[in-house]
C-alpha positions in Angstrom: -11.4 4.5 -10.5 -12.0 2.2 -13.5 -9.2 -0.2 -14.7 -8.5 2.1 -17.6 -7.2 4.7 -15.1 -4.8 2.3 -13.3 -1.8 2.5 -15.5 0.9 -0.1 -16.1 -0.8 -3.2 -14.8 -3.0 -4.5 -17.6 -1.5 -8.0 -17.4 -2.6 -8.3 -13.8 -6.2 -7.2 -14.7 -6.3 -9.8 -17.4 -5.0 -12.5 -15.0 -7.7 -11.8 -12.5 -10.4 -11.6 -15.1 -9.4 -15.1 -16.4 -9.4 -16.5 -12.8 -12.9 -15.1 -12.1 -14.3 -16.3 -15.4 -12.9 -19.8 -14.8 -14.1 -19.9 -11.2 -10.5 -20.3 -10.0 -10.0 -17.2 -7.9 -7.6 -18.0 -5.1 -8.2 -17.0 -1.5 -4.9 -15.3 -0.7 -2.8 -13.0 -2.9 0.5 -11.3 -2.2 1.0 -8.2 -4.2 4.7 -7.3 -4.5 6.5 -4.5 -6.3 8.1 -1.1 -5.7 6.4 1.5 -3.4 4.1 3.9 -5.1 3.3 2.0 -8.3 -0.4 1.3 -7.6 -0.6 -2.0 -5.7 -3.0 -0.7 -3.0 -5.1 1.1 -5.6 -5.3 -2.1 -7.7 -6.5 -4.0 -4.6 -9.2 -1.5 -3.9 -10.4 -1.6 -7.5 -10.4 -5.4 -7.4 -12.6 -5.2 -4.3 -15.0 -2.8 -6.1 -15.2 -5.0 -9.2 -16.0 -8.1 -7.1 -18.6 -6.4 -4.9 -20.3 -4.3 -7.6 -24.1 -4.6 -7.3 -24.7 -4.1 -11.0 -22.1 -5.9 -13.0 -21.6 -9.6 -13.1 -18.6 -11.2 -11.5 -17.2 -12.4 -14.9 -16.9 -8.8 -16.2 -14.7 -7.9 -13.2 -15.6 -4.3 -13.8 -17.0 -1.9 -11.3 -19.8 0.3 -12.5 -18.6 3.1 -10.1 -22.2 4.3 -9.4 -23.9 1.7 -7.2 -23.9 1.8 -3.5 -21.3 -1.0 -3.2 -18.8 0.8 -5.5 -19.2 4.0 -3.6 -18.8 2.4 -0.3 -15.6 0.5 -1.3 -14.2 3.8 -2.6 -15.0 5.5 0.6 -13.6 2.7 2.8 -17.0 2.2 4.4 -18.2 -1.1 2.8 -19.1 -3.6 5.6 -17.5 -6.5 3.6 -14.1 -4.9 3.1 -11.6 -4.9 5.9 -8.5 -2.6 5.8 -5.5 -3.2 8.0 -2.2 -1.2 7.9 0.7 -0.4 10.1 -0.1 2.6 12.4 2.1 5.6 11.8 3.6 5.3 15.3 4.4 1.6 15.1 7.2 -0.4 13.5 5.1 -3.5 13.0 1.4 -4.4 12.4 0.0 -4.9 15.9 -1.5 -8.3 16.5 -4.5 -6.6 18.1 -5.5 -5.6 14.5 -5.5 -9.2 13.5 -7.0 -11.1 16.5 -8.3 -8.4 18.9 -6.9 -7.1 22.2 -6.3 -9.4 25.2 -9.9 -9.0 26.4 -11.3 -9.8 23.0 -9.0 -12.4 21.5 -10.5 -13.9 18.3 -13.8 -12.0 18.8 -12.4 -8.9 17.1 -9.8 -8.1 14.5 -9.3 -9.2 10.9 -9.2 -13.0 11.5 -12.6 -12.8 13.3 -14.2 -10.4 10.8 -13.2 -12.2 7.6 -14.7 -15.4 9.0 -18.2 -13.8 9.2 -20.6 -14.3 6.3 -20.6 -11.4 3.8 -23.0 -8.7 5.0 -24.2 -7.5 1.6 -21.7 -8.5 -1.0 -20.6 -11.8 -2.7 -17.2 -11.8 -0.9 -15.6 -10.9 2.3 -12.4 -9.1 1.4 -9.4 -8.1 3.6 -6.6 -5.8 2.4 -3.5 -5.8 4.6 -1.2 -2.9 3.6 2.4 -2.7 4.8 2.7 -6.5 5.0 6.5 -6.1 5.0 5.9 -4.9 8.6 4.3 -8.2 9.7 6.4 -9.9 12.3 6.5 -13.6 13.3 3.8 -13.2 15.9 1.5 -11.5 13.4 2.2 -14.1 10.7 1.3 -16.8 13.2 -2.0 -15.1 14.0 -2.8 -15.2 10.3 -1.8 -18.8 9.8 -5.1 -20.5 10.4 -7.0 -18.1 8.2 -4.4 -18.7 5.4 -4.6 -22.5 5.8 -8.4 -22.7 6.1 -9.8 -19.6 4.4 -13.5 -19.0 5.0 -15.8 -19.5 2.0 -16.2 -16.5 -0.3 -13.3 -14.8 1.4 -10.4 -13.0 -0.3 -7.2 -11.8 1.5 -4.9 -9.4 -0.3 -1.5 -8.7 1.2 0.4 -5.7 -0.1 4.2 -5.5 0.2 7.4 -4.8 -1.7 9.1 -8.1 -2.3 8.7 -11.8 -1.7 12.0 -11.9 0.2 10.7 -9.6 2.9 7.8 -11.9 3.7 8.0 -14.8 6.2 7.9 -18.3 4.7 4.5 -19.0 6.3 3.1 -16.1 4.2 4.9 -16.8 0.9 4.0 -20.4 0.8 0.3 -19.8 1.2 -0.1 -16.9 -1.2 -0.3 -16.5 -4.9 2.3 -13.9 -5.9 1.2 -11.0 -8.1 4.1 -8.9 -9.3 3.8 -5.2 -10.0 6.5 -3.4 -12.0 7.6 0.2 -11.9 5.6 2.6 -14.0 7.1 4.1 -17.2 8.2 7.7 -17.2 5.3 8.7 -19.6 2.8 7.0 -17.2 4.2 8.9 -14.2 3.9 12.1 -16.2 0.3 11.3 -17.1 -0.6 10.6 -13.5 1.0 13.8 -12.3 -1.0 15.8 -14.8 -4.2 13.9 -14.0 -3.8 14.7 -10.3 -3.0 18.3 -11.1 0.2 18.0 -9.0 2.2 20.1 -11.5 1.4 23.1 -13.7 3.0 22.1 -17.0 4.0 19.1 -19.1 7.6 20.2 -18.8 7.6 20.1 -15.0 5.8 16.7 -15.1 8.6 15.3 -17.4 11.3 16.7 -15.1 9.8 15.2 -12.0 8.9 11.9 -13.6 12.5 11.4 -14.7 13.5 11.4 -11.0 10.6 9.2 -9.8 12.1 5.7 -10.6 8.7 4.6 -11.8 6.9 5.6 -8.5 4.0 8.0 -8.5 4.4 8.4 -4.7 8.0 9.5 -5.2 6.9 11.8 -8.0 4.3 13.5 -5.9 6.9 14.0 -3.2 9.1 15.9 -5.6 6.2 17.9 -6.9 6.5 19.8 -3.6 8.9 22.6 -4.4 10.2 22.5 -0.8 11.2 18.9 -1.2 12.8 19.4 -4.5 14.8 22.3 -3.1 16.1 20.2 -0.2 17.0 17.4 -2.6 19.2 19.8 -4.6 20.8 21.4 -1.5 21.5 18.1 0.3 23.0 16.5 -2.8 25.5 19.4 -3.0 26.3 18.7 0.7 27.0 15.0 -0.2 29.5 15.9 -3.0 32.2 16.8 -0.4 31.1 15.1 2.8 33.9 16.4 5.0 32.4 19.1 7.2 31.8 18.5 10.8 29.0 16.1 11.9 27.2 18.9 13.8 26.9 20.8 10.5 25.1 17.9 8.7 23.0 17.1 11.8 21.9 20.8 11.8 21.0 20.8 8.1 19.0 17.6 8.5 17.5 18.7 11.8 16.2 21.9 10.3 14.6 20.0 7.5 12.9 17.5 9.8 11.8 20.3 12.2 9.8 21.9 9.3 7.4 18.9 9.5 6.2 20.1 12.9 5.7 17.9 16.0 3.9 15.0 14.4 6.2 12.0 14.9 5.1 10.2 11.7 5.7 13.3 9.6 9.1 13.8 11.2 10.0 10.2 10.6 9.0 10.5 6.9 11.3 13.5 6.5 14.2 11.6 8.1 13.6 8.7 5.8 13.5 11.1 2.8 17.0 12.3 3.7 18.3 8.8 3.6 16.4 8.1 0.3 18.0 11.1 -1.4 21.4 10.0 -0.1 20.8 6.5 -1.4 19.9 7.9 -4.8 23.0 10.0 -4.8 25.4 7.1 -4.0 23.6 4.8 -6.4 24.1 7.3 -9.2 27.8 7.8 -8.1 28.3 4.0 -8.3 26.7 3.8 -11.8 28.7 6.8 -13.1 32.0 5.5 -11.6 31.4 2.2 -13.5 31.4 4.2 -16.7 27.6 4.0 -17.3 24.9 6.7 -17.6 22.4 6.8 -14.8 18.7 7.6 -15.8 17.3 11.0 -15.4 19.7 13.6 -16.9 18.9 16.2 -14.3 21.1 18.7 -12.3 22.1 16.0 -9.8 23.5 13.7 -12.6 25.4 16.6 -14.0 26.9 17.3 -10.6 27.9 13.7 -10.1 29.5 13.6 -13.5 31.5 16.8 -12.7 32.8 15.3 -9.4 33.5 11.8 -10.7 37.0 12.9 -11.9 38.0 13.8 -8.4 36.2 11.1 -6.5 38.8 9.1 -4.8 36.6 6.4 -3.4 35.7 4.4 -6.5 32.6 2.4 -7.2 33.1 0.1 -4.2 33.0 2.9 -1.7 29.9 4.4 -3.4 28.3 0.9 -3.1 29.2 0.7 0.6 27.7 4.2 1.2 24.6 3.2 -0.7 24.3 0.1 1.5 24.6 2.2 4.7 21.8 4.5 3.4 19.5 1.6 2.7 20.2 0.2 6.2 19.3 3.6 7.7 16.0 3.6 5.8 15.2 0.2 7.5 16.2 1.6 10.8 13.8 4.5 10.4 11.0 2.1 9.7 12.0 0.2 12.8 11.4 3.4 14.9 15.1 3.9 15.8 15.9 7.0 17.8 16.3 9.7 15.1 19.1 11.7 16.7 21.2 8.7 17.5 20.5 7.2 14.0 21.5 10.4 12.3 24.7 10.7 14.3 25.8 7.1 13.6 24.9 7.4 9.9 27.0 10.6 9.4 29.9 9.0 11.2 29.7 5.8 9.3 29.6 7.6 5.9 32.6 9.8 6.8 34.6 6.8 8.0 33.9 5.0 4.8 35.1 8.0 2.8 38.1 8.7 5.0 39.2 5.1 4.9 39.2 5.0 1.1 40.9 8.4 0.9 43.7 7.0 3.1 44.0 3.9 0.9 44.2 6.1 -2.2 46.8 8.4 -0.9 
C-alpha cells in the first residue's frame, strides 16, 4: 500500500526519506510501539520503496505495479527475508537465524542477508516479534549487527526498547511508533470493511486504545459479546474458581484444537481483565477513563461499593499483565488460569478483610 494509506506515521516516512536522500540510511533499525499500530506494515512498505524497479531511491515511494513491488507485497521477493516467532514457540528459534545443527551459518537469516542482492539494490531482513528474541538469539545476530554486509538493511519489530537486550538496543537506530488516533482507527475499520456502519466503527475504535489489531478483534461480534459478559463476571469476582475456569474454558474451546488459536483466546481473557482493572484504577482515582462504553458505565456504577481502592485495582492489573507474559511464554493454560483466578481472589479478599 502507498504511504498515504499508512495512517499516523508521517514523521517516520519523512525521517526515512531524508536519510535516503542524504545517503545516510543506517543498517539496523528497531521499530518500537504498541501492538497493532502498523509497524510491520511500515517495514514492508519501506522494503517496497527501496526495492521498487521504477522509482528512484530518493523518492522512497513504491510504484506498486512493478515486479519488485508485487513480489514484496506477496512476500516472495528474493531479497526480502522475513523471520517471526512460530505460533507454537515462546522464542524465535536460533535455527531461523543461523540454520539447524547440520547447516550452521549456511542457512538462516545471518547467512542469507550476507549474500549479494539477487535483483534489488538492497538485501532486507524483517524480524517480527523481536521481543521474543532470547540471549542466544541475540548473540547469533551480534556479528551481523556489528559488521553489516554492504547494501543490507535489518528491521527489528518490537513493542519497547526496554524489552530488548542491550546488545540489540545499542546497535540499532530506534524508530518510535505511537498509537493511532480514534478517527484513524475508524477509517481503517471502514477501509477494511470490518464493520457495516460509521457508528459501529466509532464504538469499536473507542475501545481499541489506538490499535487496529485490537479493533479488528472487537469487530467480531463473538469477541465483543464475551468481553461484555466477562466484564460483568469481574464486577463481583467471588464465585467459586471452577465457575470462572468453566466460563473461560468454554470460550477457549470455541477456538477449536489449534494450540495457537487457543493461546490467543486465553491471552484475550487476560487482556480484557487488564483493561477492566485499569479502568477501575482510573475511576477510583477520580478520573474519567477513555471510551464511554457500557463497560465504563458498569465500572462507574460499582465504584461506590468497591472496597479495594485504587491500590488493589493496580495490583490486579499487574497480575493480569503478568498472566499475559506467561501465555506468551507457553505456560500450561489450565495451571495458569487456576493460579490467576486464585491470585485475584486473594488480592480482593485480603483488601476486603482490611476494609472491614
